C-alpha positions as CSV (number, residue, x, y, z in Angstrom):
1,M,159.1,42.4,151.8
2,L,157.0,41.9,154.9
3,L,155.6,45.5,154.8
4,N,154.9,45.3,151.1
5,T,153.0,42.1,151.5
6,V,151.0,43.4,154.4
7,I,149.9,46.5,152.3
8,I,149.1,44.4,149.2
9,I,147.1,41.8,151.0
10,L,145.4,44.4,153.3
11,R,144.2,46.3,150.2
12,E,142.8,43.2,148.5
13,V,141.1,41.8,151.7
14,L,139.8,45.1,152.9
15,E,137.8,45.8,149.7
16,A,135.9,42.5,150.0
17,A,135.6,42.7,153.8
18,L,133.9,46.2,153.7
19,L,131.5,45.2,151.0
20,I,130.6,41.9,152.8
21,S,130.1,43.8,156.1
22,I,127.5,46.2,154.5
23,L,125.6,43.5,152.7
24,L,125.6,41.2,155.8
25,V,124.2,43.8,158.0
26,M,121.3,44.5,155.5
27,S,120.8,40.8,155.2
28,R,120.4,40.5,158.9
29,R,118.1,43.5,159.1
30,L,115.8,41.9,156.5
31,R,116.0,38.5,158.3
32,I,117.6,36.8,155.3
33,A,119.5,33.7,156.2
34,P,123.3,34.2,155.7
35,R,123.6,31.0,153.6
36,W,124.1,33.2,150.5
37,L,127.4,34.4,152.0
38,S,128.8,31.0,152.6
39,L,128.0,29.9,149.1
40,S,129.4,33.1,147.6
41,L,132.7,32.7,149.5
42,L,133.1,29.1,148.5
43,L,132.2,29.7,144.8
44,G,134.2,32.9,144.6
45,G,137.3,31.3,146.3
46,A,137.2,28.3,143.9
47,V,136.8,30.5,140.8
48,A,139.5,32.9,142.1
49,I,142.0,30.0,142.3
50,L,141.0,28.9,138.8
51,V,141.3,32.4,137.4
52,G,144.6,32.9,139.2
53,T,146.1,29.9,137.5
54,Q,145.0,31.2,134.1
55,L,146.0,34.9,134.5
56,G,149.0,34.4,132.3
57,F,146.7,33.3,129.5
58,I,144.1,36.0,130.3
59,S,146.8,38.7,130.2
60,E,147.8,37.8,126.6
61,L,144.2,38.4,125.4
62,L,143.2,41.6,123.6
63,G,146.7,42.5,122.6
64,G,148.2,42.0,126.0
65,V,145.7,43.9,128.1
66,G,143.4,41.0,128.9
67,Q,143.9,41.1,132.6
68,E,143.2,44.8,132.9
69,I,140.0,44.5,130.8
70,F,138.9,41.4,132.8
71,D,139.4,43.1,136.1
72,A,137.7,46.3,134.9
73,S,134.7,44.3,133.7
74,L,134.4,42.6,137.1
75,Q,134.4,46.0,138.8
76,L,131.7,47.4,136.5
77,V,129.5,44.4,136.9
78,I,129.8,44.7,140.7
79,Y,128.8,48.3,140.4
80,L,125.6,47.3,138.5
81,L,124.8,44.6,141.0
82,L,125.2,47.1,143.9
83,L,122.7,49.4,142.0
84,C,120.3,46.5,141.9
85,V,120.9,45.7,145.6
86,T,120.2,49.2,146.8
87,V,117.0,49.5,144.7
88,L,115.7,46.1,146.1
89,L,116.6,47.1,149.7
90,I,114.7,50.4,149.4
91,R,111.7,48.8,147.8
92,S,111.6,46.2,150.5
93,H,112.0,48.8,153.3
94,Y,108.9,50.7,152.0
95,G,106.7,47.7,151.8
96,E,107.0,46.7,148.1
97,Q,107.3,43.0,147.4
98,S,110.9,42.1,146.9
99,S,111.7,38.5,147.2
100,A,114.3,37.6,149.8
101,K,115.7,35.0,147.4
102,T,116.2,37.7,144.8
103,I,117.9,40.1,147.2
104,A,120.1,37.2,148.5
105,L,120.9,36.2,144.9
106,V,122.0,39.7,143.9
107,M,124.1,40.2,147.0
108,G,125.7,36.8,146.6
109,A,126.6,37.5,143.0
110,A,128.3,40.8,144.0
111,V,130.3,39.1,146.8
112,T,131.2,36.2,144.5
113,L,132.6,38.6,141.9
114,A,134.4,40.6,144.5
115,V,136.1,37.5,145.9
116,I,137.1,36.4,142.4
117,R,138.6,39.8,141.8
118,E,140.5,40.1,145.0
119,G,141.2,36.4,145.5
120,S,142.8,35.9,142.1
121,E,145.1,38.8,142.8
122,I,146.2,37.4,146.1
123,Y,146.7,33.9,144.6
124,L,148.9,35.4,141.8
125,Y,150.9,37.4,144.3
126,L,151.6,34.5,146.7
127,S,152.2,31.9,144.0
128,A,155.0,34.0,142.6
129,F,157.0,33.3,145.8
130,L,156.6,29.5,145.8
131,A,159.9,29.1,143.9
132,S,161.7,31.3,146.5
133,P,161.7,29.3,149.8
134,D,163.9,31.9,151.5
135,L,161.3,34.6,151.0
136,L,158.2,32.5,151.4
137,P,158.0,32.5,155.3
138,G,158.2,36.3,155.4
139,V,155.6,36.6,152.6
140,L,153.2,34.3,154.3
141,S,153.6,36.1,157.6
142,G,152.9,39.4,155.9
143,A,149.9,37.9,154.1
144,L,148.4,36.6,157.4
145,L,149.0,39.9,159.1
146,G,147.5,41.9,156.2
147,A,144.5,39.6,156.0
148,G,144.0,39.7,159.8
149,I,144.0,43.5,159.8
150,G,141.6,43.6,156.8
151,F,139.2,41.1,158.4
152,S,139.4,42.9,161.8
153,I,138.5,46.3,160.2
154,G,135.6,44.5,158.3
155,A,134.4,43.1,161.6
156,L,134.5,46.5,163.3
157,F,132.7,48.0,160.4
158,Y,130.0,45.3,160.6
159,Y,129.4,45.8,164.4
160,F,129.4,49.6,163.9
161,L,126.6,49.3,161.3
162,L,124.7,46.8,163.4
163,A,124.8,49.1,166.4
164,L,123.1,52.0,164.6
165,P,119.4,52.6,165.3
166,Q,117.4,50.6,162.8
167,R,115.8,53.7,161.3
168,Y,119.3,54.9,160.2
169,T,120.7,51.6,159.0
170,L,119.2,51.6,155.5
171,G,120.3,55.2,154.7
172,V,123.8,54.7,156.0
173,A,124.2,51.3,154.2
174,C,122.9,52.8,150.9
175,G,125.3,55.8,151.3
176,L,128.2,53.5,152.0
177,M,127.3,51.2,149.1
178,T,127.2,54.3,146.8
179,L,130.8,55.2,147.9
180,V,132.0,51.6,147.4
181,A,130.3,51.3,144.1
182,A,131.8,54.6,142.8
183,G,135.1,53.4,144.1
184,M,134.7,50.3,141.9
185,C,134.1,52.5,138.9
186,I,137.2,54.6,139.6
187,Q,139.3,51.4,139.9
188,A,137.8,50.2,136.6
189,T,138.7,53.6,135.1
190,Q,142.4,53.2,136.2
191,L,142.6,49.8,134.7
192,L,141.2,51.0,131.4
193,I,143.7,53.8,131.4
194,Q,146.5,51.3,132.0
195,A,145.1,49.3,129.0
196,D,145.1,52.5,126.9
197,W,141.3,52.2,126.4
198,L,140.9,55.6,128.1
199,P,143.3,58.6,127.8
200,A,146.0,59.2,130.4
201,Q,145.9,62.7,131.7
202,S,147.8,64.9,134.1
203,P,146.4,64.7,137.7
204,L,144.1,67.3,139.0
205,W,145.8,67.3,142.4
206,D,148.4,65.3,144.4
207,T,147.8,64.4,148.1
208,R,150.6,61.8,148.4
209,H,152.5,63.9,150.9
210,W,149.4,64.4,153.1
211,L,147.8,60.9,152.8
212,P,149.9,58.3,151.0
213,E,147.9,55.5,149.3
214,G,150.2,52.9,151.0
215,S,149.2,53.9,154.5
216,V,146.6,52.1,156.5
217,I,144.2,55.0,156.3
218,G,145.0,55.4,152.6
219,Q,144.2,51.7,152.1
220,L,141.0,52.0,154.1
221,L,139.8,55.0,152.0
222,Y,140.9,53.1,148.8
223,A,138.7,50.2,149.8
224,L,135.8,52.3,150.9
225,V,135.7,55.2,148.4
226,G,138.4,54.3,145.8
227,Y,140.8,56.9,147.2
228,E,143.4,58.0,144.6
229,A,146.1,60.5,145.7
230,S,146.6,61.9,142.2
231,P,143.5,61.4,140.1
232,S,143.1,62.5,136.5
233,P,140.1,64.5,135.2
234,V,138.6,61.4,133.6
235,E,138.9,59.5,136.9
236,V,137.2,62.3,138.9
237,G,134.5,62.6,136.2
238,I,133.6,58.9,136.1
239,Y,133.6,58.8,139.9
240,L,131.2,61.7,140.2
241,V,128.9,60.4,137.4
242,S,128.7,56.9,138.9
243,A,128.0,58.2,142.4
244,L,125.4,60.7,141.2
245,L,123.7,58.1,139.0
246,M,123.4,55.7,141.9
247,L,122.2,58.5,144.3
248,G,119.6,59.6,141.7
249,L,118.3,56.1,141.2
250,L,118.1,55.7,145.0
251,F,116.1,58.9,145.5
252,W,113.8,58.1,142.6
253,T,113.1,54.6,143.9
254,R,112.5,56.0,147.4
255,H,110.1,58.7,146.0
256,R,108.3,56.1,143.9
257,A,107.9,53.7,146.9
258,T,106.7,56.4,149.3
259,V,104.1,57.7,146.7
260,K,102.8,54.2,146.2
261,A,102.6,53.6,149.9
262,K,100.6,56.8,150.5
263,K,98.2,55.9,147.7
264,E,97.6,52.4,149.2
265,E,97.2,54.0,152.6
266,R,94.5,56.5,151.3
267,A,92.8,53.7,149.4
268,S,92.6,51.5,152.5
269,A,91.3,54.4,154.6
270,A,88.6,55.4,152.1
271,P,85.0,54.6,153.5
272,M,83.3,51.6,152.0
273,V,80.2,52.5,150.0
């Protein structure tokens, strides 16, 4: 029971912790006050508890697949928000006017939804043991251990990104956000398959013997890139499409911003007549 709890809580905490680490580093680089993070954690935590108490009702919606569709919708909205964040960050980096309030608002919305998603799952899992006093101490110990590991990895990730030379920070952060965002899409795909909204297919490969999803490394990769040991063709396809879409948008935004910067530089250097 202890090991199962550690793995479950680690997975939920790690997903949110890695996302927060990336966004917090970029917030610091842009000198945006971290107030948005505190508000997001408080709002996300409160809504997560509310959603957790109503998951039974949510699950009965849409013919019994309400929870899967609800969770998949959250993941897809987070993906869209991360698209917006990366575009705003690149525009700001190349001198285009991007309001700090707008960037903070979009980052805060992404973190809020991530906390709602992961927090409601943690609340539901832990609340199931409230009626079992014999199991509760072990479950709480496992939850604290899993959360501690998840937060520790998130902190290490944060300081690793912060230690990078500033000229590399944006590229690395955008690359990592692309992986995280694509991972959100593959998780949404898995939920839609469970709900029979997408077809179930035979896996393309199986790496469970080499790298089990339940291992610490497997959980880290799951949180970072949506690692799936035995993905189906539709999961791989959606992962690649979502990652390529985000990369394409990033390069287009960067190209557009650099062209505009060069035009402005030539205009300012032109002799006055």
